[in-house]
C-alpha positions in Angstrom: -17.9 -7.1 28.9 -17.3 -8.7 25.3 -14.0 -7.4 25.3 -12.8 -9.4 28.5 -14.0 -12.6 26.9 -11.3 -14.7 25.7 -11.1 -14.9 21.8 -12.2 -18.0 20.0 -11.2 -19.3 16.6 -14.2 -21.0 14.8 -14.1 -23.1 11.9 -17.4 -22.7 9.7 -18.5 -24.7 7.1 -20.5 -23.1 4.6 -22.5 -23.8 1.5 -24.0 -21.0 -1.0 -25.6 -20.4 -4.3 -22.8 -18.1 -5.9 -25.4 -17.1 -8.7 -26.1 -13.5 -7.0 -22.7 -12.8 -5.3 -19.6 -11.1 -6.7 -17.5 -14.0 -5.3 -16.2 -14.7 -1.9 -14.1 -11.9 -1.2 -15.4 -8.6 0.1 -15.7 -5.6 -2.1 -16.9 -2.3 -1.7 -20.4 -1.7 -2.8 -20.8 -5.3 -4.1 -22.7 -8.4 -2.7 -20.0 -10.9 -1.7 -20.2 -13.8 0.6 -17.5 -12.7 3.0 -19.4 -9.4 2.9 -22.4 -10.8 3.7 -21.3 -13.0 6.7 -19.3 -10.1 8.2 -22.2 -8.0 8.3 -24.6 -10.7 9.8 -22.0 -11.5 12.2 -21.3 -8.1 13.3 -24.9 -7.3 13.7 -25.1 -10.6 16.0 -21.9 -9.7 18.2 -21.5 -6.0 17.9 -18.0 -6.8 16.7 -16.0 -6.2 13.4 -16.0 -9.5 12.1 -12.6 -11.1 11.1 -13.4 -13.8 8.9 -10.8 -15.8 6.5 -12.0 -18.1 3.7 -10.2 -21.2 2.3 -11.0 -20.1 -1.2 -11.7 -16.8 -2.9 -14.3 -18.3 -5.3 -15.1 -16.1 -8.0 -18.5 -14.6 -9.3 -21.1 -16.9 -9.6 -19.2 -20.1 -8.4 -20.9 -22.0 -5.6 -19.7 -24.0 -2.7 -21.0 -27.0 -0.7 -17.9 -27.1 1.5 -16.3 -23.7 1.8 -14.5 -23.3 5.1 -13.9 -20.0 6.8 -12.3 -19.3 10.4 -13.9 -16.5 12.7 -12.4 -14.9 15.3 -14.5 -13.7 17.8 -15.3 -13.3 21.6 -19.2 -14.4 21.1 -20.0 -16.7 24.1 -22.9 -18.5 21.7 -22.0 -22.0 22.2 -20.7 -23.6 19.0 -23.7 -26.2 19.1 -26.3 -23.2 18.7 -23.9 -21.0 16.6 -24.9 -22.2 13.0 -28.8 -22.1 13.8 -28.5 -18.6 15.0 -26.7 -17.4 12.0 -28.5 -19.1 9.6 -31.6 -17.4 11.2 -30.4 -14.0 10.0 -28.5 -14.9 6.7 -30.1 -14.8 3.2 -31.4 -17.8 1.6 -28.5 -18.5 -0.5 -26.1 -18.9 2.3 -26.1 -21.4 4.9 -23.6 -22.3 7.8 -23.6 -26.3 7.8 -21.3 -26.6 11.0 -19.8 -24.3 13.5 -16.9 -25.7 15.3 -14.1 -24.2 17.8 -10.7 -25.0 16.8 -7.3 -24.4 17.8 -5.9 -20.8 17.4 -3.3 -21.6 15.1 -5.9 -23.3 12.7 -6.5 -21.1 9.4 -8.9 -22.0 6.9 -6.7 -21.3 4.0 -3.1 -21.9 5.2 -4.0 -25.2 7.1 -5.8 -26.7 4.1 -4.1 -29.9 2.4 -6.0 -29.8 -0.8 -9.6 -28.9 -2.4 -12.1 -30.6 -4.4 -14.0 -29.0 -7.0 -16.8 -30.2 -9.5 -18.0 -29.0 -12.6 -21.4 -30.0 -13.8 -22.7 -30.1 -17.3 -26.6 -30.5 -17.9 -26.4 -32.7 -21.5 -30.1 -33.0 -22.1 -31.7 -31.6 -24.9 -34.0 -29.2 -23.1 -32.2 -27.2 -20.3 -33.7 -28.3 -17.0 -35.0 -25.7 -14.5 -34.0 -27.5 -11.7 -30.1 -27.3 -12.4 -29.9 -24.3 -14.7 -28.5 -22.0 -11.9 -25.8 -24.7 -11.2 -24.9 -26.4 -14.5 -23.7 -25.5 -17.9 -26.0 -26.5 -20.6 -24.2 -28.3 -22.9 -26.5 -30.7 -25.2 -23.6 -31.5 -27.6 -22.3 -34.9 -28.1 -19.5 -36.2 -26.2 -17.2 -39.1 -26.0 -17.0 -39.5 -22.1 -14.5 -42.6 -22.4 -12.0 -40.2 -24.3 -12.6 -37.6 -21.7 -11.6 -39.8 -18.8 -8.7 -41.1 -20.6 -7.5 -37.5 -21.3 -7.9 -36.8 -17.7 -5.0 -38.9 -16.7 -2.6 -36.2 -18.5 -3.5 -33.9 -15.9 -3.3 -36.0 -13.0 0.3 -35.5 -11.1 2.6 -32.9 -10.6 3.1 -30.5 -13.4 3.4 -27.0 -14.5 0.0 -25.7 -15.1 0.9 -22.3 -16.6 -1.1 -22.9 -19.8 -4.3 -23.4 -17.6 -3.9 -20.1 -15.8 -5.9 -17.1 -16.8 -4.7 -13.5 -16.1 -6.1 -12.2 -12.9 -5.6 -8.5 -14.2 -3.0 -8.2 -11.6 0.2 -8.7 -13.8 2.9 -8.3 -11.0 0.9 -10.9 -8.8 0.2 -13.3 -11.8 4.3 -13.2 -12.4 5.2 -13.9 -9.0 2.9 -16.7 -8.6 4.4 -20.1 -9.1 2.4 -22.4 -11.8 3.8 -25.9 -10.4 0.6 -27.7 -8.9 -0.2 -31.1 -7.9 -3.7 -32.7 -9.1 -4.4 -35.9 -7.2 -7.3 -37.2 -9.4 -9.8 -36.1 -12.0 -13.1 -38.0 -12.2 -15.6 -38.0 -15.0 -18.9 -39.2 -14.1 -22.4 -39.0 -15.7 -26.0 -39.7 -14.5 -29.7 -39.1 -15.6 -28.4 -36.5 -18.3 -25.7 -34.8 -16.0 -21.9 -35.0 -16.5 -19.7 -34.0 -13.5 -16.1 -33.4 -13.9 -14.6 -33.8 -10.1 -11.0 -32.2 -9.7 -9.1 -33.1 -6.6 -5.6 -30.9 -5.9 -3.7 -29.6 -3.3 -4.1 -26.1 -4.9 -5.2 -24.2 -8.0 -4.3 -21.4 -10.3 -6.8 -18.7 -11.2 -9.7 -20.3 -13.1 -7.6 -23.5 -13.4 -10.3 -26.1 -13.1 -12.9 -24.3 -15.6 -10.0 -24.2 -18.0 -9.2 -28.0 -17.5 -13.0 -28.8 -17.9 -13.1 -26.6 -21.2 -10.0 -28.4 -22.4 -11.3 -31.9 -21.6 -14.7 -30.9 -23.3 -12.5 -30.4 -26.6 -11.3 -34.1 -26.2 -15.0 -35.3 -25.7 -16.4 -33.4 -28.8 -13.5 -35.0 -30.9 -12.0 -31.9 -31.6 -8.8 -32.8 -29.9 -6.5 -35.9 -29.4 -5.3 -36.7 -26.1 -1.9 -35.8 -27.4 -3.0 -32.4 -28.6 -3.9 -31.8 -25.1 -0.8 -33.1 -23.7 1.3 -30.9 -26.2 -0.8 -27.7 -25.1 -0.2 -28.2 -21.6 3.5 -28.7 -22.1 3.5 -25.6 -24.2 2.9 -23.5 -20.9 0.9 -21.2 -23.3 -2.5 -20.5 -22.6 -3.5 -20.0 -26.0 -2.9 -23.7 -26.7 -5.7 -24.9 -24.2 -9.4 -25.0 -24.2 -11.9 -22.3 -23.2 -12.4 -21.2 -19.8 -15.7 -22.3 -19.1 -18.7 -20.0 -17.2 -18.7 -20.0 -13.4 -22.1 -21.3 -13.0 -21.1 -24.9 -13.3 -18.2 -24.8 -10.7 -18.8 -25.8 -7.2 -16.2 -26.1 -4.3 -17.1 -29.4 -2.5 -14.7 -30.1 0.2 -11.6 -28.7 1.8 -9.6 -31.2 3.3 -7.5 -30.5 6.6 -7.2 -34.4 7.6 -4.5 -36.3 5.9 -6.4 -39.6 6.4 -9.6 -38.6 4.9 -7.6 -37.0 2.0 -5.8 -40.2 1.4 -9.1 -42.0 1.4 -10.4 -39.5 -1.3 -7.4 -39.9 -3.5 -7.2 -43.6 -3.4 -11.1 -44.4 -3.6 -12.3 -46.3 -6.8 -13.8 -43.7 -9.1 -17.4 -45.0 -8.7 -17.1 -44.3 -4.8 -15.7 -40.8 -5.5 -17.9 -37.9 -4.0 -19.3 -35.6 -6.4 -21.2 -37.7 -8.7 -24.6 -36.4 -9.7 -27.2 -39.1 -8.5 -30.6 -37.0 -8.7 -31.2 -35.3 -12.0 -33.1 -32.5 -10.2 -30.2 -31.8 -7.6 -26.7 -31.7 -9.0 -25.2 -31.6 -5.4 -27.0 -34.8 -4.2 -24.0 -37.0 -5.0 -21.9 -35.4 -2.6 -20.9 -37.3 0.4 -20.1 -34.0 2.7 
Protein backbone atom coordinates (compact mmCIF):
# COMPACT_ATOMS: atom_id res chain seq x y z
CA UNK A 1 0.00 0.00 0.00
CA UNK A 2 1.13 3.58 -0.71
CA UNK A 3 0.94 4.50 3.00
CA UNK A 4 3.57 1.83 3.73
CA UNK A 5 6.10 3.22 1.23
CA UNK A 6 8.85 5.47 2.52
CA UNK A 7 8.32 9.16 1.96
CA UNK A 8 10.60 10.71 -0.65
CA UNK A 9 11.77 14.30 -0.92
CA UNK A 10 11.86 15.34 -4.57
CA UNK A 11 13.44 18.50 -5.94
CA UNK A 12 11.64 19.82 -9.02
CA UNK A 13 13.03 22.45 -11.36
CA UNK A 14 10.09 24.16 -13.02
CA UNK A 15 9.53 26.66 -15.79
CA UNK A 16 6.29 28.48 -16.51
CA UNK A 17 4.79 31.33 -18.45
CA UNK A 18 3.18 33.32 -15.66
CA UNK A 19 0.78 35.30 -17.86
CA UNK A 20 -2.33 33.28 -17.02
CA UNK A 21 -1.46 32.52 -13.38
CA UNK A 22 -2.28 34.48 -10.25
CA UNK A 23 1.25 33.90 -9.02
CA UNK A 24 2.90 30.87 -7.49
CA UNK A 25 1.08 30.46 -4.20
CA UNK A 26 -2.21 28.56 -3.97
CA UNK A 27 -5.27 30.77 -3.56
CA UNK A 28 -8.87 29.54 -3.34
CA UNK A 29 -10.72 29.92 -6.62
CA UNK A 30 -7.71 31.26 -8.54
CA UNK A 31 -5.40 29.59 -11.04
CA UNK A 32 -1.91 29.47 -9.52
CA UNK A 33 1.23 27.51 -10.32
CA UNK A 34 1.39 25.76 -6.94
CA UNK A 35 -2.32 24.96 -7.06
CA UNK A 36 -2.09 23.56 -10.59
CA UNK A 37 0.88 21.38 -9.67
CA UNK A 38 -0.84 20.11 -6.52
CA UNK A 39 -3.96 19.18 -8.49
CA UNK A 40 -2.00 17.23 -11.09
CA UNK A 41 0.20 15.53 -8.49
CA UNK A 42 -2.83 14.57 -6.44
CA UNK A 43 -4.51 13.10 -9.50
CA UNK A 44 -1.36 11.12 -10.31
CA UNK A 45 -0.60 9.75 -6.83
CA UNK A 46 -3.87 9.91 -4.90
CA UNK A 47 -2.08 11.96 -2.22
CA UNK A 48 -2.63 15.46 -0.95
CA UNK A 49 0.45 17.00 -2.54
CA UNK A 50 2.82 18.86 -0.20
CA UNK A 51 4.78 21.31 -2.38
CA UNK A 52 7.07 24.14 -1.24
CA UNK A 53 8.48 26.68 -3.69
CA UNK A 54 11.74 28.61 -3.52
CA UNK A 55 10.03 31.86 -4.53
CA UNK A 56 6.45 33.07 -4.35
CA UNK A 57 6.45 34.73 -7.74
CA UNK A 58 3.70 37.30 -8.24
CA UNK A 59 0.86 37.26 -10.71
CA UNK A 60 2.22 37.47 -14.25
CA UNK A 61 5.85 36.73 -13.32
CA UNK A 62 7.58 33.95 -15.25
CA UNK A 63 10.13 31.31 -14.26
CA UNK A 64 12.85 29.39 -16.02
CA UNK A 65 14.29 27.91 -12.87
CA UNK A 66 11.73 27.90 -10.08
CA UNK A 67 12.52 25.13 -7.62
CA UNK A 68 10.04 23.21 -5.50
CA UNK A 69 10.29 20.35 -3.06
CA UNK A 70 7.61 17.69 -3.12
CA UNK A 71 7.19 15.15 -0.34
CA UNK A 72 5.54 12.06 -1.75
CA UNK A 73 5.34 8.29 -1.54
CA UNK A 74 4.98 7.79 -5.29
CA UNK A 75 7.06 4.86 -6.61
CA UNK A 76 7.58 6.50 -10.04
CA UNK A 77 11.35 6.67 -10.68
CA UNK A 78 12.80 10.16 -10.74
CA UNK A 79 14.10 9.71 -14.28
CA UNK A 80 10.50 9.18 -15.50
CA UNK A 81 8.68 11.57 -13.22
CA UNK A 82 9.16 14.80 -15.19
CA UNK A 83 7.89 13.15 -18.36
CA UNK A 84 4.84 11.72 -16.60
CA UNK A 85 3.94 15.03 -14.95
CA UNK A 86 4.46 17.01 -18.15
CA UNK A 87 1.99 14.74 -19.89
CA UNK A 88 -0.66 15.89 -17.40
CA UNK A 89 0.27 19.55 -16.91
CA UNK A 90 -1.10 22.43 -19.01
CA UNK A 91 1.17 23.79 -21.73
CA UNK A 92 2.28 26.83 -19.72
CA UNK A 93 4.05 24.75 -17.01
CA UNK A 94 6.84 22.25 -17.49
CA UNK A 95 8.95 20.21 -15.07
CA UNK A 96 12.49 20.51 -16.39
CA UNK A 97 14.06 18.10 -13.92
CA UNK A 98 13.05 15.87 -11.01
CA UNK A 99 15.59 14.46 -8.59
CA UNK A 100 15.45 12.82 -5.18
CA UNK A 101 17.25 14.80 -2.47
CA UNK A 102 18.03 14.34 1.21
CA UNK A 103 15.09 14.71 3.65
CA UNK A 104 16.42 17.98 5.07
CA UNK A 105 16.56 19.80 1.73
CA UNK A 106 13.97 22.57 1.36
CA UNK A 107 13.45 24.57 -1.82
CA UNK A 108 13.15 27.87 0.05
CA UNK A 109 15.22 27.51 3.20
CA UNK A 110 18.17 25.70 1.58
CA UNK A 111 18.58 28.38 -1.11
CA UNK A 112 21.76 30.49 -1.11
CA UNK A 113 20.72 33.05 -3.73
CA UNK A 114 18.37 33.75 -6.64
CA UNK A 115 18.83 35.30 -10.04
CA UNK A 116 16.08 37.29 -11.72
CA UNK A 117 16.00 39.05 -15.07
CA UNK A 118 13.78 41.84 -16.31
CA UNK A 119 13.33 42.08 -20.07
CA UNK A 120 12.48 45.16 -22.12
CA UNK A 121 11.58 45.22 -25.81
CA UNK A 122 13.10 48.47 -27.09
CA UNK A 123 11.97 48.24 -30.70
CA UNK A 124 9.61 50.88 -32.11
CA UNK A 125 7.00 48.21 -32.84
CA UNK A 126 6.44 45.63 -30.11
CA UNK A 127 7.35 42.12 -31.20
CA UNK A 128 4.59 39.55 -30.97
CA UNK A 129 7.21 36.93 -30.09
CA UNK A 130 8.12 38.60 -26.79
CA UNK A 131 4.99 40.59 -25.91
CA UNK A 132 3.96 38.18 -23.13
CA UNK A 133 7.43 38.18 -21.56
CA UNK A 134 8.86 41.65 -22.12
CA UNK A 135 7.78 45.20 -21.34
CA UNK A 136 7.60 47.32 -24.48
CA UNK A 137 9.85 50.32 -23.81
CA UNK A 138 10.85 52.09 -27.06
CA UNK A 139 12.08 55.30 -25.34
CA UNK A 140 15.69 56.33 -25.80
CA UNK A 141 17.98 55.06 -23.03
CA UNK A 142 21.59 55.67 -22.03
CA UNK A 143 22.51 52.05 -21.28
CA UNK A 144 26.02 53.02 -20.17
CA UNK A 145 24.59 55.26 -17.44
CA UNK A 146 22.31 52.43 -16.33
CA UNK A 147 25.33 50.14 -15.99
CA UNK A 148 27.15 52.74 -13.90
CA UNK A 149 24.08 53.26 -11.72
CA UNK A 150 23.79 49.51 -11.13
CA UNK A 151 27.00 49.65 -9.08
CA UNK A 152 25.14 51.73 -6.46
CA UNK A 153 22.80 48.82 -5.83
CA UNK A 154 25.43 46.08 -5.53
CA UNK A 155 26.46 45.13 -1.98
CA UNK A 156 24.78 44.87 1.40
CA UNK A 157 22.38 47.77 1.95
CA UNK A 158 19.10 48.70 3.55
CA UNK A 159 16.71 48.33 0.63
CA UNK A 160 13.63 49.69 2.42
CA UNK A 161 13.14 52.29 -0.33
CA UNK A 162 12.78 49.50 -2.91
CA UNK A 163 10.10 47.59 -1.02
CA UNK A 164 6.44 47.81 -1.93
CA UNK A 165 3.64 47.22 0.54
CA UNK A 166 2.34 43.67 0.51
CA UNK A 167 -0.96 44.78 2.05
CA UNK A 168 -0.04 43.03 5.31
CA UNK A 169 1.26 45.89 7.45
CA UNK A 170 2.31 43.76 10.44
CA UNK A 171 4.30 41.39 8.24
CA UNK A 172 5.95 44.31 6.41
CA UNK A 173 6.94 45.95 9.71
CA UNK A 174 8.59 42.76 10.97
CA UNK A 175 10.51 41.93 7.81
CA UNK A 176 14.16 43.09 7.86
CA UNK A 177 15.10 45.25 4.89
CA UNK A 178 18.87 44.63 4.84
CA UNK A 179 19.65 42.61 1.74
CA UNK A 180 22.76 41.60 -0.24
CA UNK A 181 22.90 42.06 -4.01
CA UNK A 182 25.88 40.32 -5.60
CA UNK A 183 25.66 41.81 -9.07
CA UNK A 184 23.41 43.73 -11.47
CA UNK A 185 24.10 43.38 -15.20
CA UNK A 186 22.51 45.46 -17.95
CA UNK A 187 22.82 43.78 -21.36
CA UNK A 188 21.29 44.46 -24.75
CA UNK A 189 20.99 42.46 -27.95
CA UNK A 190 18.84 42.70 -31.08
CA UNK A 191 16.42 45.28 -29.70
CA UNK A 192 16.07 43.66 -26.27
CA UNK A 193 17.48 44.94 -23.01
CA UNK A 194 17.86 42.63 -20.00
CA UNK A 195 18.59 43.67 -16.42
CA UNK A 196 19.86 40.65 -14.47
CA UNK A 197 19.90 40.85 -10.68
CA UNK A 198 21.64 38.23 -8.53
CA UNK A 199 21.07 38.45 -4.80
CA UNK A 200 20.81 36.50 -1.60
CA UNK A 201 17.13 37.38 -1.09
CA UNK A 202 14.64 40.05 -2.11
CA UNK A 203 11.90 42.22 -0.69
CA UNK A 204 8.41 42.35 -2.15
CA UNK A 205 8.59 43.68 -5.75
CA UNK A 206 12.18 44.78 -5.13
CA UNK A 207 13.62 43.71 -8.51
CA UNK A 208 10.87 45.46 -10.45
CA UNK A 209 11.55 48.65 -8.48
CA UNK A 210 15.31 48.37 -9.00
CA UNK A 211 14.78 48.19 -12.77
CA UNK A 212 12.24 51.01 -12.69
CA UNK A 213 14.77 53.19 -10.87
CA UNK A 214 17.59 52.32 -13.28
CA UNK A 215 15.32 53.37 -16.13
CA UNK A 216 14.99 56.82 -14.57
CA UNK A 217 18.78 57.12 -14.89
CA UNK A 218 18.74 55.69 -18.41
CA UNK A 219 16.12 58.22 -19.49
CA UNK A 220 18.33 61.05 -18.23
CA UNK A 221 15.75 62.08 -15.65
CA UNK A 222 17.97 61.16 -12.69
CA UNK A 223 21.68 61.35 -12.00
CA UNK A 224 23.42 58.39 -10.39
CA UNK A 225 23.76 60.52 -7.27
CA UNK A 226 19.99 61.05 -7.23
CA UNK A 227 19.49 57.27 -7.28
CA UNK A 228 21.97 56.81 -4.42
CA UNK A 229 20.25 59.51 -2.36
CA UNK A 230 16.83 57.98 -2.94
CA UNK A 231 18.13 54.60 -1.86
CA UNK A 232 19.73 56.07 1.29
CA UNK A 233 16.49 57.86 2.21
CA UNK A 234 14.75 54.50 2.88
CA UNK A 235 11.63 56.21 1.48
CA UNK A 236 9.77 54.33 -1.26
CA UNK A 237 8.49 57.64 -2.64
CA UNK A 238 12.04 58.71 -3.50
CA UNK A 239 12.65 55.89 -5.97
CA UNK A 240 11.35 54.95 -9.40
CA UNK A 241 8.23 53.09 -10.50
CA UNK A 242 7.57 49.42 -9.90
CA UNK A 243 7.46 47.95 -13.39
CA UNK A 244 4.72 45.54 -14.57
CA UNK A 245 5.27 41.87 -13.74
CA UNK A 246 5.36 40.49 -17.28
CA UNK A 247 9.00 41.43 -17.84
CA UNK A 248 10.24 39.61 -14.74
CA UNK A 249 11.56 36.05 -14.77
CA UNK A 250 13.05 33.90 -12.00
CA UNK A 251 15.99 32.37 -13.85
CA UNK A 252 17.83 30.31 -11.26
CA UNK A 253 17.91 29.41 -7.58
CA UNK A 254 21.38 28.58 -6.25
CA UNK A 255 22.04 25.80 -3.75
CA UNK A 256 25.68 25.07 -4.54
CA UNK A 257 28.25 27.55 -3.22
CA UNK A 258 30.76 26.85 -6.00
CA UNK A 259 28.16 27.49 -8.71
CA UNK A 260 27.09 30.68 -6.93
CA UNK A 261 30.68 31.91 -6.61
CA UNK A 262 31.21 31.38 -10.33
CA UNK A 263 28.05 33.35 -11.13
CA UNK A 264 29.17 36.21 -8.89
CA UNK A 265 32.67 36.36 -10.35
CA UNK A 266 31.89 35.75 -14.05
CA UNK A 267 32.63 38.60 -16.47
CA UNK A 268 29.46 40.45 -17.45
CA UNK A 269 29.55 39.22 -21.04
CA UNK A 270 29.53 35.61 -19.77
CA UNK A 271 26.82 36.10 -17.19
CA UNK A 272 23.62 34.08 -17.76
CA UNK A 273 20.46 35.90 -18.69
CA UNK A 274 21.57 37.79 -21.79
CA UNK A 275 18.98 37.63 -24.57
CA UNK A 276 20.55 36.14 -27.71
CA UNK A 277 17.61 35.44 -30.00
CA UNK A 278 15.24 38.39 -30.55
CA UNK A 279 12.32 35.99 -30.94
CA UNK A 280 13.08 34.19 -27.67
CA UNK A 281 13.89 36.33 -24.61
CA UNK A 282 14.90 33.24 -22.63
CA UNK A 283 17.45 31.94 -25.13
CA UNK A 284 20.45 33.52 -23.39
CA UNK A 285 20.03 31.59 -20.16
CA UNK A 286 22.55 28.90 -19.32
CA UNK A 287 20.26 26.83 -17.15
